[in-house]
C-alpha positions as CSV (number, residue, x, y, z in Angstrom):
1,M,62.5,95.8,118.9
2,K,65.2,93.6,121.1
3,V,65.8,90.7,119.6
4,G,68.5,87.9,121.3
5,I,70.1,86.0,119.1
6,I,70.8,82.2,120.4
7,G,73.6,80.2,119.5
8,L,76.9,82.5,119.1
9,G,78.4,80.0,116.5
10,S,79.2,80.5,112.9
11,M,75.0,80.9,112.1
12,G,74.5,82.9,115.0
13,K,77.9,85.4,114.3
14,R,76.2,85.7,110.7
15,R,72.6,86.7,112.1
16,L,74.0,89.7,114.4
17,R,76.2,90.2,112.1
18,L,73.9,90.8,108.7
19,I,71.0,92.4,111.3
20,Q,73.8,94.9,113.0
21,A,74.8,96.6,109.6
22,N,71.0,96.5,108.0
23,F,69.1,97.2,110.8
24,N,69.6,100.5,113.3
25,D,66.7,100.0,115.3
26,I,67.3,96.6,116.5
27,L,68.7,96.1,119.7
28,L,70.6,93.2,120.3
29,C,72.0,90.4,122.7
30,G,73.8,87.3,122.2
31,I,72.5,84.3,124.3
32,D,74.8,81.0,124.7
33,T,76.2,78.6,127.2
34,N,79.6,79.3,126.3
35,N,81.4,81.7,127.7
36,I,84.3,82.3,125.2
37,R,81.9,82.7,122.4
38,R,79.9,85.0,124.2
39,Q,83.5,86.7,125.5
40,E,84.2,87.0,122.1
41,V,80.7,88.9,120.8
42,E,80.8,90.9,123.5
43,N,84.4,92.6,122.5
44,R,83.4,92.2,118.9
45,Y,80.0,93.5,118.2
46,G,79.4,94.8,121.7
47,I,76.4,93.8,122.8
48,P,75.1,92.0,125.5
49,T,75.8,88.4,126.2
50,Y,73.5,86.0,128.5
51,S,74.3,82.1,129.8
52,S,70.5,81.5,129.2
53,L,67.7,82.5,127.6
54,E,65.3,83.2,131.3
55,T,68.4,85.4,132.0
56,A,68.4,87.5,128.9
57,N,64.2,87.6,128.8
58,T,64.5,89.2,132.4
59,E,67.1,91.6,131.4
60,F,67.0,92.5,128.0
61,E,63.3,92.2,127.4
62,L,63.5,90.6,124.8
63,D,60.2,90.4,122.5
64,T,62.4,87.9,119.6
65,V,64.4,85.6,119.1
66,F,67.6,83.9,116.3
67,V,67.7,80.5,117.5
68,C,70.9,79.5,116.0
69,T,72.2,76.5,117.6
70,S,72.1,72.9,116.8
71,P,69.1,71.7,115.4
72,I,68.6,68.6,118.3
73,T,68.3,71.6,120.8
74,H,65.7,73.7,118.6
75,E,62.3,72.1,120.2
76,N,63.2,73.2,123.4
77,I,64.3,76.1,122.8
78,I,61.4,77.3,120.6
79,K,59.1,76.2,123.0
80,E,60.9,78.2,126.0
81,A,61.5,80.9,124.0
82,L,57.4,81.1,123.5
83,N,56.2,80.4,126.1
84,L,58.0,83.1,127.4
85,E,56.0,85.5,124.4
86,C,58.6,85.9,122.1
87,N,58.3,85.6,118.0
88,I,60.6,83.2,116.5
89,F,63.1,83.2,114.1
90,T,64.7,79.4,113.5
91,E,67.6,77.8,111.7
92,I,66.4,74.7,109.4
93,N,65.4,72.7,112.6
94,L,65.8,68.5,110.9
95,L,63.7,66.6,113.3
96,N,59.9,67.9,113.3
97,E,58.4,65.0,115.9
98,Y,57.2,68.6,117.2
99,Y,56.2,70.5,114.9
100,S,52.4,70.2,115.9
101,E,52.8,71.2,119.2
102,V,54.9,74.4,118.4
103,I,52.0,75.5,115.5
104,Q,49.5,75.1,117.9
105,L,51.4,77.1,121.2
106,A,52.4,79.5,118.2
107,E,48.9,80.0,117.4
108,K,47.7,80.3,121.0
109,K,50.4,82.8,121.7
110,R,49.6,85.1,118.2
111,K,53.3,84.8,118.1
112,L,55.1,84.3,114.5
113,L,57.1,81.5,113.9
114,Y,59.5,81.9,110.9
115,L,61.8,78.6,109.5
116,S,65.0,79.6,107.5
117,S,65.1,78.1,104.0
118,T,67.3,80.4,102.4
119,F,67.9,78.7,99.0
120,L,63.8,80.0,98.0
121,K,65.4,83.4,98.1
122,R,68.7,83.2,96.2
123,K,68.5,85.1,93.0
124,E,69.8,81.9,90.3
125,I,66.8,79.6,92.2
126,Q,63.5,82.3,91.3
127,Y,65.4,82.6,88.1
128,I,65.4,79.2,87.0
129,R,62.2,79.1,89.0
130,L,60.7,81.2,85.9
131,K,62.4,79.6,83.9
132,V,60.2,76.4,84.1
133,K,57.5,76.8,85.2
134,D,54.9,77.1,82.1
135,E,57.8,73.4,81.2
136,Q,56.7,70.0,82.4
137,N,58.9,68.3,79.7
138,I,62.6,68.6,81.7
139,S,65.1,67.1,83.2
140,Y,67.5,67.9,85.8
141,R,70.5,66.6,87.0
142,Y,71.7,68.1,90.4
143,H,75.1,67.2,92.4
144,V,75.5,69.2,96.2
145,G,78.5,67.9,98.0
146,Q,81.4,68.5,99.8
147,Y,84.3,66.5,102.1
148,L,82.5,67.2,105.7
149,P,85.6,68.0,107.5
150,D,85.3,71.1,105.0
151,W,82.2,72.7,106.3
152,H,83.6,74.3,109.4
153,P,87.6,73.8,109.1
154,W,88.1,75.8,111.9
155,E,86.6,72.9,114.1
156,D,86.5,69.5,114.3
157,Y,83.4,67.7,112.2
158,R,82.8,65.5,115.4
159,N,82.0,67.9,117.2
160,F,80.0,69.8,114.9
161,F,75.9,68.5,114.6
162,V,76.8,66.9,111.6
163,S,78.7,64.3,112.9
164,N,74.9,63.1,114.6
165,K,72.7,60.3,112.5
166,K,70.0,62.0,113.7
167,T,71.3,65.3,112.2
168,N,73.5,64.0,110.2
169,G,75.5,66.0,107.0
170,C,73.0,64.6,104.0
171,R,70.5,65.4,106.5
172,E,70.8,69.0,106.6
173,I,72.0,69.2,102.8
174,F,68.3,67.7,101.5
175,A,67.1,69.9,104.4
176,I,69.1,72.8,102.6
177,E,67.8,72.1,98.6
178,L,64.6,70.0,98.6
179,P,62.5,73.2,99.8
180,W,63.4,74.9,96.1
181,I,63.2,71.4,94.0
182,I,59.8,71.3,95.6
183,D,59.2,74.7,95.1
184,T,60.3,75.1,91.0
185,F,59.4,71.6,89.8
186,G,56.3,69.7,92.2
187,K,55.5,67.5,94.9
188,I,57.6,64.6,94.7
189,K,55.5,61.4,93.3
190,K,58.1,58.5,93.8
191,F,61.4,58.3,93.7
192,S,64.6,55.7,93.9
193,V,66.9,55.8,96.4
194,N,70.9,54.3,96.7
195,A,73.0,54.7,99.5
196,R,76.2,54.2,101.4
197,K,79.1,55.1,102.6
198,L,81.9,55.4,100.4
199,S,84.1,58.0,102.7
200,N,86.5,56.3,105.9
201,L,85.0,59.4,108.4
202,D,84.2,58.4,111.7
203,I,80.2,59.0,111.4
204,D,78.0,56.4,111.2
205,Y,75.8,56.9,108.4
206,P,75.5,57.0,104.2
207,D,77.6,60.0,103.4
208,S,76.3,59.4,99.8
209,F,73.0,59.4,98.0
210,N,71.3,59.2,94.6
211,L,68.0,59.3,93.5
212,L,66.3,59.0,91.1
213,I,62.8,61.4,91.3
214,E,59.6,62.0,89.7
215,H,57.7,64.8,90.5
216,E,53.7,65.6,90.2
217,S,54.2,67.6,87.2
218,G,55.9,64.8,85.0
219,V,59.6,66.3,85.7
220,V,61.9,64.1,86.1
221,G,65.7,64.5,88.2
222,T,68.4,63.1,89.5
223,M,69.9,64.3,92.7
224,T,73.4,63.3,93.9
225,V,74.2,64.1,97.4
226,D,77.6,63.5,99.2
227,L,79.8,64.2,101.9
228,V,82.9,62.9,100.2
229,S,83.8,65.6,97.4
230,R,87.3,67.4,98.1
231,I,86.2,70.4,96.1
232,A,82.5,71.8,96.9
233,K,80.0,70.8,94.7
234,R,76.4,72.5,93.8
235,E,76.4,71.8,89.9
236,L,72.5,71.5,88.5
237,T,71.7,71.1,84.7
238,I,68.0,71.6,83.6
239,I,67.2,70.5,79.6
240,G,63.8,71.1,78.2
241,E,63.5,70.9,74.3
242,N,63.2,75.2,75.4
243,N,65.2,75.5,77.8
244,L,69.0,74.4,79.0
245,I,69.9,75.8,82.3
246,E,73.4,75.1,83.4
247,W,74.4,76.5,87.2
248,Y,77.9,75.9,89.4
249,G,76.3,77.2,92.6
250,N,77.8,81.1,92.8
251,P,76.8,84.3,91.2
252,N,78.8,83.9,88.2
253,S,77.9,80.8,87.0
254,L,74.7,81.0,86.0
255,F,74.2,80.0,82.2
256,S,70.7,79.5,80.0
257,W,70.3,79.0,76.3
258,S,68.8,81.6,73.7
259,N,67.5,80.6,70.6
260,K,67.9,83.9,69.5
261,D,72.0,83.8,69.5
262,S,72.0,79.7,69.3
263,D,74.0,80.0,72.1
264,M,74.6,79.3,75.8
265,K,74.4,83.1,78.0
266,K,75.6,84.5,81.0
267,I,72.8,85.2,83.1
268,E,73.9,88.5,85.7
269,L,71.9,88.9,88.4
270,Y,74.0,90.5,91.0
271,D,75.0,94.1,91.1
272,D,77.0,93.3,94.2
273,I,77.6,90.2,96.8
274,I,78.2,89.8,100.3
275,S,80.1,86.4,100.7
276,D,82.4,84.7,103.8
277,S,86.1,83.3,103.0
278,N,85.0,81.1,105.6
279,Y,82.3,79.4,103.0
280,S,82.5,77.4,99.9
281,H,82.3,80.0,97.0
282,T,78.4,78.8,96.3
283,I,77.3,80.3,99.7
284,I,76.7,84.4,100.0
285,E,75.4,86.4,102.4
286,D,72.2,88.1,100.0
287,A,69.7,84.7,100.6
288,Y,70.1,85.6,104.2
289,L,70.0,88.9,104.3
290,E,67.1,88.5,102.4
291,E,65.2,86.3,105.2
292,I,65.9,88.8,107.5
293,K,64.0,91.4,106.1
294,E,61.4,89.5,104.8
295,F,61.3,87.9,108.8
296,F,61.1,91.6,109.8
297,M,58.6,92.9,107.5
298,I,56.1,90.2,108.4
299,L,56.3,90.8,111.9
300,E,55.8,94.5,111.1
301,K,52.6,93.8,108.8
302,N,51.5,90.4,110.0
303,L,51.7,88.8,107.0
304,K,52.8,84.4,106.4
305,P,55.6,83.1,106.2
306,N,56.6,81.9,102.5
307,Y,57.8,78.4,103.6
308,T,56.2,77.3,107.0
309,F,56.5,75.0,109.7
310,E,53.9,72.7,107.4
311,Q,55.7,72.7,104.4
312,D,59.2,71.9,105.7
313,D,56.9,69.0,107.8
314,Y,56.1,67.6,104.1
315,V,60.4,68.1,103.6
316,I,61.6,66.6,106.8
317,N,59.0,63.6,106.4
318,L,60.5,62.8,102.8
319,I,64.2,63.2,103.9
320,N,63.0,60.1,106.6
321,E,61.5,57.8,103.7
322,I,65.0,59.0,101.6
323,E,67.3,57.9,104.6
324,A,64.8,54.4,105.3
325,N,65.1,53.1,101.9
């Protein structure tokens, strides 16, 4: 298989690195308009790079691409890749106006559209889902936040896609978190929201959202998303008569109530973890690798992804409603 990594920023390098380390039969090339990034990747990873998808397809004979660029560029790249007969793995898109068109095009071309939703692959989330799947009389409190300039400390946040109102930082957090929240607690029946700007950051959108959510299952929760917290936060508490679960975002911070011991017990789910010191302690790379494994397995066995563009369309429309309130 010949795979092109489109976009050689932090996420593109992560996908490249994980593929190189775990899939010996995959031939890789990089694609980026930025010559400095291309040179860095050629020197560090020893793969050819190209300035355009068209050139890469001609010279490298691609059959698969990973779209790791800014979300606002995904539409044109996905359409071009499908017309070049490529299967597609894409990072979160944040915009969905073109979904119906590319879904139809992928079906016509008989090509795979695979959309990243990394937290669905986190072992902690999978554990939580199993623990609460048969209990509707629960509530949850969830806070996710980190000061926006600390997301990518190596670059100015104003040069990063999260500064754009269309693909803003809070929108990205919602797109990461809502798929697993909906998968765990059910579709959202109704919500109320309070949004405001608390910081002096040079952005033209709210940097703090507080939601009260009611799911179709009857589960009720609160969700806080912000770009202000000077310490990276991912704090979840689930409360029920038979369940008390606490998670602070990293593999060493999952605790669950034990009726037998009448105490909170630490839940160990990982023997080893893959991490990158450039990111928050709540970001580990194991789930990113699991997505890549699933993508290649689906290609090999002609299966349907667990998380589809149709499901993401629901999520993005929900985010649009949240932002509109």
